[in-house]
Backbone as numpy.savetxt, mean C-alpha at the origin, in Angstrom:
# Nx Ny Nz CAx CAy CAz Cx Cy Cz
-9.38 2.07 20.88 -9.56 1.76 19.46 -8.32 1.08 18.90
-8.54 0.09 18.05 -7.44 -0.60 17.36 -7.55 -0.24 15.88
-6.50 0.39 15.35 -6.54 1.01 14.02 -5.36 0.51 13.20
-5.63 -0.15 12.08 -4.61 -0.67 11.18 -4.77 0.05 9.84
-3.76 0.84 9.46 -3.90 1.73 8.30 -3.11 1.28 7.06
-2.87 -0.03 6.91 -2.12 -0.47 5.73 -2.40 -1.95 5.50
-3.30 -2.25 4.56 -3.61 -3.64 4.23 -3.83 -3.78 2.73
-3.74 -5.03 2.26 -3.89 -5.33 0.84 -4.85 -6.48 0.62
-5.53 -6.43 -0.51 -6.49 -7.47 -0.88 -6.12 -8.05 -2.24
-6.97 -8.92 -2.75 -6.73 -9.49 -4.08 -6.87 -8.46 -5.19
-7.31 -7.25 -4.88 -7.32 -6.19 -5.89 -5.90 -5.80 -6.28
-4.92 -6.12 -5.42 -3.52 -5.96 -5.82 -2.78 -7.26 -5.53
-2.05 -7.35 -4.42 -1.22 -8.53 -4.20 -1.49 -9.22 -2.87
-2.68 -9.00 -2.28 -3.06 -9.75 -1.10 -3.76 -11.04 -1.49
-4.01 -11.91 -0.51 -4.70 -13.17 -0.80 -6.14 -13.18 -0.30
-6.55 -12.20 0.52 -7.94 -12.06 0.93 -8.67 -11.18 -0.08
-9.87 -11.58 -0.45 -10.70 -10.66 -1.24 -11.01 -9.45 -0.37
-11.41 -8.32 -0.97 -11.77 -7.16 -0.14 -12.83 -7.49 0.90
-13.82 -8.31 0.53 -14.86 -8.69 1.49 -14.28 -9.54 2.61
-13.42 -10.49 2.26 -12.78 -11.32 3.28 -11.92 -10.47 4.20
-11.24 -9.51 3.62 -10.34 -8.68 4.42 -11.09 -7.93 5.51
-12.21 -7.30 5.17 -12.92 -6.54 6.20 -13.54 -7.47 7.23
-14.00 -8.64 6.80 -14.53 -9.59 7.78 -13.41 -10.08 8.71
-12.24 -10.35 8.15 -11.12 -10.79 8.97 -10.63 -9.68 9.89
-10.70 -8.43 9.42 -10.31 -7.30 10.26 -11.22 -7.20 11.48
-12.52 -7.38 11.26 -13.46 -7.34 12.38 -13.20 -8.49 13.34
-12.94 -9.67 12.78 -12.67 -10.84 13.62 -11.39 -10.68 14.43
-10.44 -9.90 13.89 -9.18 -9.65 14.59 -9.32 -8.58 15.66
-10.51 -8.02 15.81 -10.75 -7.04 16.86 -10.40 -5.62 16.48
-10.28 -5.34 15.19 -9.98 -3.98 14.76 -11.24 -3.12 14.78
-11.05 -1.86 15.06 -12.14 -0.89 14.98 -12.09 -0.12 13.67
-10.87 0.08 13.13 -10.66 0.82 11.89 -9.63 0.06 11.06
-9.89 -0.08 9.77 -8.92 -0.69 8.86 -8.87 0.14 7.58
-7.67 0.32 7.03 -7.52 1.00 5.74 -7.20 -0.03 4.67
-7.89 0.05 3.55 -7.59 -0.79 2.39 -6.74 0.04 1.44
-5.47 -0.36 1.29 -4.50 0.44 0.54 -3.80 -0.42 -0.51
-4.57 -0.93 -1.46 -3.99 -1.76 -2.51 -3.06 -0.92 -3.38
-2.13 -1.61 -4.04 -1.12 -0.93 -4.83 -1.73 -0.25 -6.06
-1.69 1.08 -6.07 -2.03 1.88 -7.25 -3.45 1.66 -7.75
-4.35 1.18 -6.89 -5.71 0.94 -7.33 -6.69 1.13 -6.18
-7.90 1.53 -6.54 -9.00 1.60 -5.57 -10.09 0.58 -5.93
-9.74 -0.37 -6.77 -10.74 -1.28 -7.33 -11.43 -2.13 -6.27
-10.78 -2.36 -5.14 -11.37 -3.20 -4.11 -12.29 -2.49 -3.15
-12.38 -1.15 -3.25 -13.14 -0.40 -2.25 -14.62 -0.76 -2.24
-15.24 -0.86 -3.41 -16.68 -1.09 -3.46 -17.05 -2.41 -2.80
-16.28 -3.46 -3.09 -16.57 -4.76 -2.49 -16.37 -4.72 -0.97
-15.30 -4.05 -0.53 -15.06 -3.95 0.91 -16.19 -3.21 1.61
-16.66 -2.12 1.00 -17.76 -1.34 1.59 -19.04 -2.16 1.65
-19.31 -2.91 0.58 -20.53 -3.71 0.53 -20.55 -4.79 1.61
-19.36 -5.26 2.03 -19.28 -6.34 3.02 -18.92 -5.85 4.41
-18.81 -4.54 4.59 -18.27 -3.98 5.83 -19.14 -4.34 7.03
-18.59 -5.04 8.02 -19.40 -5.42 9.19 -19.71 -4.22 10.07
-20.80 -4.30 10.75 -21.14 -3.26 11.72 -20.07 -3.22 12.80
-19.67 -2.02 13.19 -18.65 -1.87 14.21 -17.25 -1.68 13.67
-17.04 -1.90 12.38 -15.74 -1.68 11.75 -15.84 -0.50 10.80
-14.88 0.42 10.86 -14.83 1.57 9.97 -13.74 1.34 8.92
-14.06 1.63 7.67 -13.11 1.47 6.57 -12.55 2.83 6.15
-11.23 2.92 6.07 -10.55 4.08 5.49 -10.14 3.69 4.08
-10.64 4.41 3.08 -10.28 4.10 1.71 -8.93 4.74 1.38
-8.14 4.02 0.59 -6.82 4.55 0.25 -6.16 3.73 -0.84
-4.88 3.99 -1.04 -4.07 3.26 -2.01 -2.61 3.44 -1.62
-1.77 2.52 -2.09 -0.33 2.63 -1.89 0.29 2.92 -3.26
0.82 4.12 -3.42 1.30 4.58 -4.72 2.77 4.25 -4.93
3.08 3.75 -6.11 4.47 3.41 -6.47 5.21 4.68 -6.88
6.32 4.96 -6.20 7.09 6.18 -6.46 8.57 5.85 -6.60
9.30 6.79 -7.17 10.76 6.65 -7.29 11.37 8.04 -7.34
12.48 8.21 -6.60 13.22 9.46 -6.62 14.70 9.15 -6.43
15.55 9.82 -7.19 17.00 9.60 -7.12 17.35 8.14 -7.28
16.60 7.43 -8.11 16.87 6.02 -8.38 16.40 5.07 -7.30
15.71 5.56 -6.28 15.28 4.74 -5.15 13.76 4.59 -5.19
13.27 3.37 -5.15 11.84 3.14 -5.13 11.28 3.30 -3.73
10.06 3.83 -3.64 9.39 3.96 -2.36 7.89 3.90 -2.56
7.17 3.69 -1.47 5.72 3.59 -1.53 5.09 4.69 -0.70
4.08 5.32 -1.26 3.39 6.43 -0.60 1.95 6.01 -0.32
1.60 5.92 0.96 0.22 5.64 1.33 -0.61 6.90 1.18
-1.72 6.78 0.48 -2.63 7.91 0.25 -3.98 7.55 0.83
-4.50 8.40 1.71 -5.74 8.12 2.41 -6.82 9.14 2.06
-8.05 8.65 1.93 -9.25 9.49 1.90 -9.19 10.58 0.82
-8.68 10.20 -0.35 -8.69 11.09 -1.50 -9.92 10.79 -2.37
-10.26 11.72 -3.22 -11.36 11.52 -4.18 -10.85 10.58 -5.27
-11.37 9.35 -5.37 -10.84 8.40 -6.35 -11.14 8.77 -7.79
-12.03 9.74 -7.98 -12.40 10.15 -9.35 -11.68 11.41 -9.80
-10.80 11.96 -8.95 -10.07 13.17 -9.35 -9.21 12.83 -10.57
-9.36 13.55 -11.69 -8.79 13.09 -12.97 -7.28 12.93 -13.00
-6.52 13.86 -12.45 -5.06 13.80 -12.58 -4.49 12.61 -11.82
-4.94 12.39 -10.60 -4.45 11.25 -9.82 -4.93 9.94 -10.43
-6.15 9.91 -10.90 -6.67 8.71 -11.56 -5.84 8.36 -12.79
-5.47 9.35 -13.58 -4.67 9.11 -14.78 -3.32 8.50 -14.43
-2.69 8.98 -13.36 -1.40 8.43 -12.95 -1.54 6.99 -12.47
-2.60 6.70 -11.72 -2.80 5.32 -11.27 -3.02 4.39 -12.46
-3.71 4.88 -13.46 -3.94 4.05 -14.65 -2.66 3.80 -15.43
-1.76 4.79 -15.46 -0.47 4.59 -16.12 0.33 3.49 -15.43
0.35 3.52 -14.10 1.05 2.49 -13.35 0.41 1.13 -13.59
-0.92 1.06 -13.52 -1.63 -0.20 -13.71 -1.36 -0.77 -15.09
-1.42 0.07 -16.12 -1.24 -0.39 -17.49 0.17 -0.89 -17.74
1.14 -0.44 -16.94 2.53 -0.86 -17.11 2.83 -2.17 -16.40
1.91 -2.64 -15.55 2.21 -3.80 -14.72 2.32 -5.10 -15.52
1.43 -5.32 -16.48 1.46 -6.57 -17.24 2.72 -6.69 -18.09
3.06 -5.68 -18.93 4.30 -5.82 -19.70 5.53 -5.95 -18.80
5.50 -5.28 -17.64 6.62 -5.39 -16.72 6.74 -6.82 -16.19
5.63 -7.40 -15.76 5.68 -8.76 -15.22 6.09 -9.76 -16.30
5.61 -9.57 -17.52 6.02 -10.44 -18.62 7.53 -10.34 -18.85
8.07 -9.12 -18.75 9.51 -8.93 -18.95 10.30 -9.61 -17.84
9.80 -9.58 -16.61 10.49 -10.27 -15.52 10.47 -11.78 -15.74
9.34 -12.30 -16.21 9.28 -13.72 -16.54 10.32 -14.07 -17.59
10.45 -13.21 -18.61 11.45 -13.45 -19.65 12.87 -13.47 -19.10
13.17 -12.54 -18.20 14.51 -12.51 -17.60 14.78 -13.77 -16.77
13.76 -14.20 -16.02 13.92 -15.41 -15.21 14.15 -16.63 -16.10
13.43 -16.70 -17.19 13.63 -17.82 -18.12 15.05 -17.81 -18.68
15.59 -16.61 -18.96 16.97 -16.50 -19.44 17.97 -16.97 -18.38
17.55 -16.87 -17.09 18.41 -17.32 -15.99 18.22 -18.81 -15.70
17.39 -19.47 -16.49 17.20 -20.90 -16.34 16.05 -21.31 -15.44
15.21 -20.34 -15.03 14.08 -20.65 -14.16 12.87 -21.01 -15.03
12.24 -22.16 -14.81 11.14 -22.59 -15.69 9.79 -21.96 -15.35
9.79 -20.67 -15.07 8.56 -19.96 -14.78 7.86 -19.60 -16.09
6.54 -19.51 -16.06 5.78 -19.12 -17.25 4.86 -17.97 -16.93
4.47 -17.23 -17.96 3.52 -16.14 -17.76 2.18 -16.70 -17.28
1.78 -17.85 -17.78 0.51 -18.45 -17.38 0.50 -18.73 -15.87
1.62 -19.16 -15.34 1.71 -19.42 -13.90 1.54 -18.13 -13.10
2.24 -17.07 -13.52 2.14 -15.79 -12.81 0.74 -15.22 -12.93
0.14 -15.31 -14.11 -1.22 -14.79 -14.30 -2.22 -15.54 -13.43
-2.02 -16.85 -13.29 -2.91 -17.64 -12.42 -2.80 -17.17 -10.97
-1.59 -16.93 -10.50 -1.38 -16.49 -9.13 -1.99 -15.10 -8.91
-1.82 -14.22 -9.88 -2.34 -12.85 -9.75 -3.86 -12.82 -9.79
-4.48 -13.73 -10.52 -5.94 -13.74 -10.64 -6.44 -12.42 -11.18
-7.39 -11.81 -10.48 -7.96 -10.53 -10.90 -7.20 -9.34 -10.33
-6.14 -9.61 -9.56 -5.40 -8.52 -8.95 -4.46 -7.82 -9.93
-3.93 -6.68 -9.48 -2.95 -5.95 -10.28 -1.62 -6.68 -10.17
-1.20 -7.31 -11.25 -0.02 -8.17 -11.21 1.22 -7.37 -10.82
2.08 -7.98 -10.02 3.28 -7.29 -9.57 4.35 -8.28 -9.15
5.43 -7.75 -8.61 6.54 -8.61 -8.20 6.15 -9.70 -7.20
5.25 -9.42 -6.23 4.90 -10.50 -5.30 4.31 -11.73 -5.99
3.60 -11.53 -7.09 3.05 -12.68 -7.80 4.15 -13.47 -8.50
5.13 -12.76 -9.07 6.28 -13.44 -9.66 7.06 -14.16 -8.56
7.19 -13.51 -7.41 7.90 -14.12 -6.28 7.21 -15.41 -5.84
5.88 -15.40 -5.80 5.16 -16.61 -5.39 5.35 -17.73 -6.39
5.48 -17.37 -7.67 5.79 -18.39 -8.67 7.15 -19.03 -8.39
8.12 -18.23 -7.97 9.43 -18.78 -7.63 9.35 -19.69 -6.41
8.46 -19.35 -5.46 8.25 -20.22 -4.31 7.65 -21.55 -4.76
6.64 -21.48 -5.62 6.01 -22.71 -6.13 7.01 -23.62 -6.82
7.97 -23.01 -7.50 8.97 -23.79 -8.24 10.12 -24.26 -7.35
10.13 -23.83 -6.09 11.20 -24.24 -5.19 12.49 -23.48 -5.38
12.43 -22.37 -6.11 13.64 -21.57 -6.35 14.04 -20.81 -5.10
13.05 -20.31 -4.36 13.29 -19.59 -3.11 12.35 -20.17 -2.05
12.71 -20.04 -0.76 11.88 -20.66 0.29 10.58 -19.92 0.58
10.57 -18.60 0.36 9.38 -17.81 0.64 9.42 -16.55 -0.22
8.34 -15.77 -0.17 8.24 -14.58 -1.01 9.36 -13.60 -0.71
9.68 -13.41 0.56 10.76 -12.48 0.91 12.08 -12.91 0.29
12.29 -14.22 0.16 13.53 -14.73 -0.42 13.70 -14.39 -1.88
12.60 -13.98 -2.55 12.70 -13.58 -3.96 13.14 -12.13 -4.12
13.02 -11.34 -3.04 13.35 -9.92 -3.13 14.80 -9.70 -2.71
15.70 -10.29 -3.48 17.14 -10.18 -3.27 17.79 -9.79 -4.59
19.06 -9.35 -4.56 19.75 -8.99 -5.82 19.82 -10.16 -6.80
19.76 -11.40 -6.30 19.78 -12.54 -7.21 18.53 -12.63 -8.05
17.43 -12.06 -7.53 16.16 -12.25 -8.22 15.43 -10.93 -8.48
14.53 -10.49 -7.60 13.58 -9.43 -7.95 13.78 -8.11 -7.23
14.78 -8.00 -6.37 15.02 -6.72 -5.70 15.35 -5.64 -6.72
15.17 -4.38 -6.34 15.54 -3.28 -7.23 16.97 -3.49 -7.72
17.15 -3.50 -9.04 18.46 -3.72 -9.61 18.88 -5.16 -9.68
18.02 -6.08 -9.23 18.35 -7.50 -9.25 18.39 -8.06 -10.66
18.83 -9.31 -10.76 19.05 -9.92 -12.08 17.77 -10.01 -12.91
16.63 -10.16 -12.24 15.36 -10.27 -12.97 14.47 -9.06 -12.78
15.02 -7.99 -12.23 14.22 -6.79 -11.99 13.93 -6.05 -13.29
12.71 -5.53 -13.40 12.32 -4.67 -14.52 11.56 -3.49 -13.92
11.90 -2.29 -14.33 11.24 -1.09 -13.81 9.84 -0.92 -14.39
9.08 0.00 -13.78 7.74 0.32 -14.27 7.51 1.81 -14.10
6.40 2.28 -14.62 6.05 3.69 -14.44 5.84 3.95 -12.95
6.53 4.96 -12.43 6.40 5.32 -11.02 6.38 6.84 -10.90
5.66 7.31 -9.90 5.53 8.74 -9.66 6.74 9.29 -8.93
7.09 10.53 -9.22 7.98 11.26 -8.34 7.19 11.51 -7.05
7.77 11.21 -5.87 6.97 11.34 -4.65 6.50 12.75 -4.35
7.26 13.76 -4.77 6.81 15.14 -4.58 5.55 15.37 -5.41
5.55 14.85 -6.63 4.36 14.97 -7.47 3.21 14.15 -6.89
3.52 12.98 -6.34 2.47 12.17 -5.72 1.81 12.92 -4.58
2.61 13.57 -3.75 2.06 14.35 -2.64 1.15 15.45 -3.18
1.61 16.14 -4.23 0.81 17.23 -4.80 -0.52 16.70 -5.34
-0.47 15.57 -6.05 -1.68 15.02 -6.65 -2.67 14.55 -5.58
-2.16 13.89 -4.55 -3.04 13.40 -3.49 -3.68 14.58 -2.75
-2.86 15.60 -2.48 -3.41 16.79 -1.81 -4.50 17.44 -2.66
-4.25 17.53 -3.97 -5.23 18.13 -4.87 -6.52 17.32 -4.91
-6.42 16.02 -4.62 -7.60 15.15 -4.59 -8.19 15.07 -3.18
-7.72 15.92 -2.28 -8.27 15.99 -0.93 -7.75 14.95 0.03
-6.65 14.27 -0.33 -6.16 13.17 0.49 -5.01 13.53 1.41
-4.57 12.53 2.16 -3.50 12.64 3.14 -2.41 11.63 2.79
-1.13 12.01 2.92 -0.03 11.15 2.49 0.84 10.71 3.67
1.20 9.44 3.67 2.10 8.86 4.67 3.13 8.00 3.93
4.40 8.24 4.19 5.49 7.48 3.58 5.53 6.10 4.22
5.30 5.05 3.43 5.24 3.69 3.95 6.64 3.15 4.24
6.76 2.44 5.37 7.99 1.74 5.78 9.27 2.41 5.23
9.53 3.66 5.63 10.60 4.44 5.00 12.01 3.92 5.19
12.27 3.16 6.26 13.62 2.65 6.50 13.66 1.13 6.53
12.88 0.52 5.65 12.85 -0.95 5.55 14.04 -1.41 4.72
15.21 -1.43 5.33 16.45 -1.68 4.59 16.49 -3.07 3.97
15.77 -4.03 4.55 15.78 -5.39 4.00 15.12 -5.43 2.63
14.35 -4.39 2.29 13.70 -4.34 0.97 14.62 -3.75 -0.10
15.71 -3.14 0.31 16.62 -2.52 -0.64 17.04 -1.13 -0.16
17.56 -0.34 -1.07 18.05 0.99 -0.73 16.91 1.88 -0.24
17.17 2.68 0.78 16.15 3.56 1.34 16.57 5.01 1.19
15.60 5.92 1.29 15.89 7.34 1.16 16.68 7.85 2.36
17.67 8.71 2.14 18.34 9.35 3.27 17.39 10.33 3.96
17.73 10.66 5.19 16.84 11.54 5.96 16.69 12.91 5.31
17.72 13.37 4.61 17.61 14.66 3.93 16.52 14.63 2.87
16.34 13.49 2.21 15.30 13.37 1.19 13.92 13.30 1.84
13.82 12.66 2.99 12.55 12.64 3.71 12.18 14.06 4.13
13.19 14.84 4.52 12.93 16.24 4.87 12.39 17.01 3.67
12.90 16.70 2.47 12.39 17.35 1.26 10.92 17.01 1.04
10.55 15.77 1.32 9.16 15.38 1.17 8.28 16.09 2.19
8.81 16.25 3.40 8.06 16.99 4.42 7.82 18.42 3.97
8.82 19.05 3.38 8.68 20.41 2.87 7.64 20.48 1.76
7.50 19.36 1.01 6.54 19.32 -0.10 5.11 19.05 0.38
4.93 18.79 1.68 3.59 18.59 2.20 3.27 17.21 2.70
4.28 16.32 2.79 4.05 14.99 3.35 3.43 15.11 4.74
2.42 14.30 5.01 1.73 14.38 6.30 2.38 13.52 7.37
2.90 12.36 7.00 3.39 11.47 8.03 4.30 10.38 7.50
4.85 9.61 8.45 5.67 8.45 8.10 5.18 7.25 8.91
5.25 6.09 8.28 4.86 4.85 8.92 6.05 4.37 9.76
5.87 4.33 11.07 6.96 4.02 12.00 6.88 2.58 12.49
5.73 2.21 13.05 5.58 0.86 13.61 5.17 -0.10 12.51
6.15 -0.88 12.05 6.00 -1.77 10.90 6.93 -2.95 11.10
6.56 -4.10 10.58 7.33 -5.31 10.81 8.76 -5.22 10.28
9.00 -4.35 9.30 10.34 -4.22 8.73 11.19 -3.16 9.42
10.72 -2.61 10.53 11.50 -1.66 11.33 11.78 -2.27 12.70
13.06 -2.37 13.08 13.36 -2.84 14.43 13.19 -1.68 15.42
13.38 -1.96 16.69 13.12 -0.95 17.73 14.00 0.28 17.55
15.27 0.08 17.21 16.16 1.22 17.03 15.72 2.09 15.85
15.26 1.44 14.80 14.78 2.19 13.63 13.52 2.97 13.97
12.64 2.39 14.74 11.41 3.08 15.13 11.74 4.31 15.97
12.68 4.16 16.88 13.08 5.30 17.71 13.68 6.40 16.85
14.49 6.01 15.88 15.10 6.99 14.97 14.02 7.72 14.18
13.02 6.98 13.71 11.96 7.59 12.91 11.07 8.50 13.75
10.83 8.13 14.99 10.03 9.01 15.86 10.74 10.35 16.08
12.06 10.27 16.26 12.82 11.50 16.42 12.77 12.35 15.17
12.90 11.70 14.01 12.85 12.43 12.75 11.47 13.05 12.54
10.42 12.31 12.85 9.07 12.83 12.69 8.85 14.05 13.57
9.33 14.00 14.80 9.19 15.15 15.70 9.93 16.35 15.15
11.13 16.11 14.61 11.94 17.20 14.05 11.26 17.83 12.84
10.59 17.01 12.03 10.00 17.49 10.78 8.52 17.83 10.91
7.95 17.60 12.07 6.53 17.90 12.25 5.61 16.94 11.52
5.99 15.67 11.46 5.21 14.67 10.74 4.42 13.78 11.69
3.27 13.32 11.24 2.51 12.33 11.99 3.23 10.98 11.93
3.00 10.12 12.93 3.59 8.78 12.94 2.47 7.75 13.00
2.52 6.77 12.13 1.49 5.73 12.08 2.11 4.36 12.33
1.23 3.39 12.58 1.63 2.00 12.70 0.60 1.13 12.02
1.06 0.07 11.38 0.13 -0.78 10.64 0.79 -2.10 10.29
-0.04 -3.05 9.87 0.44 -4.41 9.64 1.06 -4.63 8.27
0.62 -3.86 7.25 0.99 -4.16 5.86 0.55 -5.58 5.51
-0.66 -5.90 5.93 -1.22 -7.25 5.79 -1.43 -7.61 4.32
-0.99 -8.83 3.96 -1.18 -9.34 2.60 -1.87 -10.71 2.62
-2.57 -11.04 3.70 -3.14 -12.38 3.79 -2.05 -13.40 4.02
-2.15 -14.54 3.33 -1.17 -15.61 3.52 0.14 -15.37 2.78
0.22 -14.28 2.01 1.43 -14.03 1.24 2.57 -13.54 2.12
2.25 -12.99 3.30 3.27 -12.55 4.26 2.89 -13.05 5.64
3.85 -13.01 6.56 3.61 -13.54 7.91 2.91 -12.55 8.83
2.83 -11.27 8.46 2.23 -10.28 9.35 0.73 -10.52 9.51
0.23 -10.20 10.70 -1.17 -10.41 11.03 -1.90 -9.07 11.08
-3.18 -9.08 10.79 -4.00 -7.87 10.91 -3.90 -7.34 12.35
-3.65 -6.05 12.46 -3.54 -5.44 13.78 -2.24 -5.71 14.50
-1.26 -6.29 13.81 0.02 -6.57 14.46 0.67 -5.28 14.96
0.53 -4.21 14.17 0.93 -2.87 14.61 -0.24 -1.95 14.32
-0.41 -0.95 15.17 -1.58 -0.09 15.05 -1.21 1.38 15.18
-2.16 2.24 14.84 -2.00 3.69 14.87 -2.74 4.28 16.07
-2.11 5.26 16.70 -2.72 5.95 17.83 -4.03 6.63 17.39
-5.10 6.51 18.17 -6.37 7.12 17.78 -6.27 8.63 17.54
-5.41 9.33 18.27 -5.28 10.77 18.05 -4.67 11.06 16.67
-3.73 10.23 16.25 -3.13 10.39 14.91 -4.19 10.11 13.85
-4.95 9.04 14.05 -6.03 8.73 13.12 -7.02 9.89 13.01
-7.35 10.48 14.16 -8.26 11.62 14.15 -7.71 12.78 13.36
-6.40 13.01 13.46 -5.78 14.10 12.71 -5.79 13.81 11.21
-5.56 12.54 10.83 -5.62 12.18 9.42 -7.01 12.45 8.86
-8.04 12.07 9.59 -9.40 12.30 9.10 -9.73 13.79 9.06
-9.19 14.56 9.99 -9.44 16.01 9.98 -8.80 16.67 8.77
-7.63 16.17 8.35 -6.93 16.78 7.21 -7.54 16.39 5.87
-8.26 15.28 5.84 -8.80 14.79 4.58 -9.99 15.62 4.11
-10.08 15.81 2.81 -11.19 16.57 2.23 -11.78 15.88 1.01
-11.21 14.72 0.61 -11.69 14.08 -0.61 -12.68 12.97 -0.37
-12.61 12.34 0.80 -13.51 11.25 1.14 -13.56 11.17 2.66
-14.48 10.35 3.17 -14.57 10.22 4.61 -14.56 8.73 4.97
-14.14 8.38 6.19 -14.18 6.98 6.61 -15.60 6.43 6.54
-15.71 5.16 6.19 -17.01 4.53 6.00 -17.33 3.70 7.24
-18.36 4.06 7.99 -18.72 3.27 9.16 -19.49 2.02 8.76
-19.13 0.91 9.36 -19.82 -0.34 9.06 -21.26 -0.29 9.52
-22.16 -0.67 8.63 -23.58 -0.68 8.97 -24.22 -1.89 8.30
-23.50 -3.00 8.39 -24.00 -4.19 7.70 -23.72 -4.15 6.22
-22.90 -3.19 5.79 -22.47 -3.16 4.40 -23.52 -2.70 3.41
-24.46 -1.83 3.81 -25.50 -1.43 2.86 -25.85 0.04 3.05
-25.95 0.75 1.94 -26.48 2.10 1.98 -27.17 2.38 0.67
-28.42 2.77 0.72 -29.23 2.83 -0.49 -28.81 3.94 -1.44
-28.27 5.06 -0.91 -27.94 6.15 -1.83 -26.62 5.93 -2.55
-25.85 4.89 -2.13 -24.66 4.49 -2.88 -23.51 5.47 -2.83
-23.44 6.35 -1.85 -22.38 7.35 -1.86 -21.39 7.18 -0.71
-21.33 6.01 -0.11 -20.30 5.78 0.90 -18.93 6.10 0.32
-18.09 6.71 1.12 -16.70 6.90 0.76 -16.40 8.17 0.02
-17.39 8.88 -0.49 -17.15 10.13 -1.21 -17.59 11.30 -0.33
-16.66 12.18 -0.03 -17.00 13.30 0.85 -17.90 14.29 0.10
-18.97 14.70 0.74 -19.88 15.65 0.11 -19.22 17.03 0.05
-19.66 17.84 -0.89 -19.11 19.19 -1.03 -19.32 19.95 0.29
-18.26 20.59 0.74 -18.33 21.33 2.00 -17.92 20.50 3.20
-17.61 19.21 2.99 -17.12 18.37 4.08 -18.25 17.70 4.81
-17.82 16.77 5.70 -18.79 15.99 6.46 -18.37 16.02 7.91
C-alpha cells in the first residue's frame, strides 16, 4: 500500500481542487490519501464525491498552533467535523485569515512592494487565504524567485518584516479538542528548520504527555539526519511516525506520494480514531450521504 497522509487543495492553499487532488492521487498510484487543508474541512465533500474506485480518503485538517512564541502545525485525522468546540476554533482561525492577509499586504506596501489585496484575493480564489497566497503574489511581482523565497525574515517568515500573526491554538488544547472529537493528532514537520524556529525536544515531550499520537518524520523539509533523530525521539516517547508529501499542487515542488506512511502505522491511526472513518472509493457516490462520519458505536 502507498499511503500519503498530508495534502492540500484549493480549499486552503493548494492549486488542485479537491476533486483534482483525489484523481491525481489515484493517477500517482496511491492507495490512501489524506486531505488536510489548513484549518478547514470545506474540501472534503467535493473530494468524496469525486473519489475514484481503489483510492481511500482520510479526512483531516492541518491546525494552526503556537506555543512559547513558536508556530507549529498539527495534523488532525478522522475527527467529527461537526463537533462544536473544535469547529468553533477552526472558524476563529478562518475568520482571522482575511484581516491578517490584508495587514500583510499593507506592510509589504510600506516596504515598497506594489502588491495589492485584489492580487492576493485573485490568487487565493475560494481557498482560505494565507501566507502562501501572499508569497505567490511576491513571485508574480518578481520580488522573490519562488514561494519558499518569501518565507524569510525579509518577508513573511515568523517575525519577518511583513509578518502578521493570527489566531492560533495552543497545541495542548488542540490535542484535547481533536481527541474530544474522536480524532488522531500528528505533529507536522516538527524539525523543519528552514521554515523558522522549531520546538525543542522537551516541548515535543510535553505534547506527547498531553496525548499527541505521532510525529511526521519522512518529509521533504527533513534531511536524513533529522529523520533519524526524530525516529529515535518517537521511540523514546512512544509516538507513531508518519511520512507524507505535504503536496500543494504546483505551489510547491513536492509530488504526491513522494514520502509515504507505513501501512501498520496507518492501521493504528484508523484504530485510534472514533470520530470518522476512512472513505473507500466507490466511484464517488453513496446515496445515504454519510461517507466520512463514523456511526455511533464505531465501524
